[in-house]
N, C-alpha and C positions, 0 to 999 in steps of 0.2 A: 655794728653793735659791739661794744667792748666786751671782752671775755668775762669780766666780773658781773656786768649787767645781764649777760646771757645766763650765767650761772644762777643769779638771783631770780631772774624771770622763770627759769625752769623749775627751781625749787618752789617758787610761789605757785606755779601751775600744779605741780605734783601735790603740794600741801593742800591746796584748795580741793583737788580731786579726792584725796584721801579723806578729808573732813566731810565733803559732800556725800561720799559713798559710805561714810561711817566705817572706814577700814582702820586697821591698826597702823600707827605711824612708826614704822620700824626703822632702826638705823641701817639695816641691810638695804632697804629700798633707796635710801639717800646715798649710800655708799656706791651702789650700782649706778645711780644717776651721776655721781661724780666721775666714775670711770667712763661712762658714756660721753660726758661733756668734754673729757680730755682725749677721747680716741679720735684717730684720723683714719679715714678709709672705711672699708666694709668688713664687718666681723660677724662671726657666728656666735651663738650663745656660749659655746665652748671657749671660743677666743675671749669673750667678755669675762667669763668666769675665771679664765687664766690671768686676766689683767687685774683681778681683785688683789688688794694688798695681802701679803702673806699672813699678817697678824689679824686679818679680818676675813676668814673663809666664809663663803656663802654657798648654799646648796644650789644645785642645778635647777630644781623646781622653782626656787625663789627667783633665780635669774630669769627663767622663762616667764613667770607671772609678771615680774616687774617690767620686762621688755614689752609684754603685751600692753601693759598700762601706758608705758612711754610711747608706744606706737599709736595707741588710741588718742593720746594727748598731743600727737604730732611733734614730740620732742625728738623722736627717731623716725626714720623711714625704713621700712623693710623691703627687701628685694628677694623674690623667690627665684633662685637660679640653680639649675641642675639638681633640683630636689633639696637644696639647702637654703634656709632662710638667712640672709645676711642683713645686718643692720648698719645704718650710718646715721650720724647726728644730723638732724634736720633743723633744729632751732638755731637761728642765727646764720643759716647757710642759704645762699641763693639757690633757687630751683635750677636743676641741671639734668643732663642726660648722661648716658654711660656707654663707653666702648668696652666690650667684653671679649677677651682673647679666648678663642675656642680651643686653643692648645694648652696654655698654662693656667687659664682662668683669671688672669689679672684683670681688674676692673679699673678703668680710668674715667674720671669725671670729665664731662664735655659740656661747655656752655656754648650754645649756638642759637642765635636769634632767628635764623631761617627755620630751624626745627620748631622753635617756640611759635613762630608765625603760623606754620602749617598746622601744628596741633591745635592752636587757638582758633583757627578758622575752619577746621574740619567740620563738615556737616555730620551731625549725629542724630538721625531721626529716632524718635521714641527713646531717647537717652539724654539725660541731663549730665553733661560732663562737669567734673570738678577740677581735674588736673590731668596732665598728660606727661608721660615720661617715655623717652625713646631709648631703646637698647639697640646698639649697633654691634653686631657680632662679626668677628673677623680675626685676623692675626696681628699680634703686637709686633713691633719691629724686631725684637729679639728672637721670637719664634719664627718669624719669616726668614730671618738670616740663617737660622739653624736649618730650616727646611731647604732653602736655596743651596746651602753648603752641601747638604746630603744629596740633593739632586745632581749637583755638579760632580760629586764623587761617584755616584752611581753611573752617570753618563761617561765619565772617564774610564771606569771599570768596564762598561759595556763596549766602548770603543776599543779598549785594549784586548778584548776577547773576540773581536770581529776578524773575519778573514779579509785578505786584500780585496777580494771581489765585493764583499759586503760593504767595506769602507768606500770603494769606488761608487757603488750604487747610492750609498748614503750621501756622498758628496754631490752626485747628480741631482738627487732629490732636494738638497739644500740649495743648489744653484737654480733649479727650476722655481722653487718657492721665492727666492730673491728676485728673479726675473718677473714673476707674476706681480710682486709688490711694486716693482719699478713701473710696469705697464699700467697698474692701477693709478699710480701717481700722475701719469700723463693722460689718463682718461680712457685707456683701453682695457677692456675686460671688467668694467664696473659691474657690481652685482645688481 
């Protein structure tokens, strides 16, 4: 769907909702909608308020109430992560899942047909499912690299502080572990 047609559709959905509920048709709501339609990624209410044009300040309660409306209308999708509600644009976006880094909090979109299949075919007794989203928690490549570097540094420091005898026993342990792996490869010592 083209960007202009998405914008027109979202404005029409919001306008219809406002008229149907007999709400005030304020420029603030439509300005927030414009910011939401331009945003990429996942953002808190504070982030969205910070994206508002400098010449058009909007109060935090107005952003909260408008985001609630946009979520109800499925123009945005909300994710509750670590006690914070994050929003992403949903209109004109294909359904997807998320990788979430447990170290830095980075969220990456994931499209995976296998996950879609599993969620779509999951048996849900006494429950009528509407949609399913998977959140996969782990470490992003940057955080994993930092952790590995830190571990290597700590190991190097640990080895530097060992006595000759401790180093010799550590090498024997390492050699025995390698031999056990080799024996497993040839079928000896399988669990």
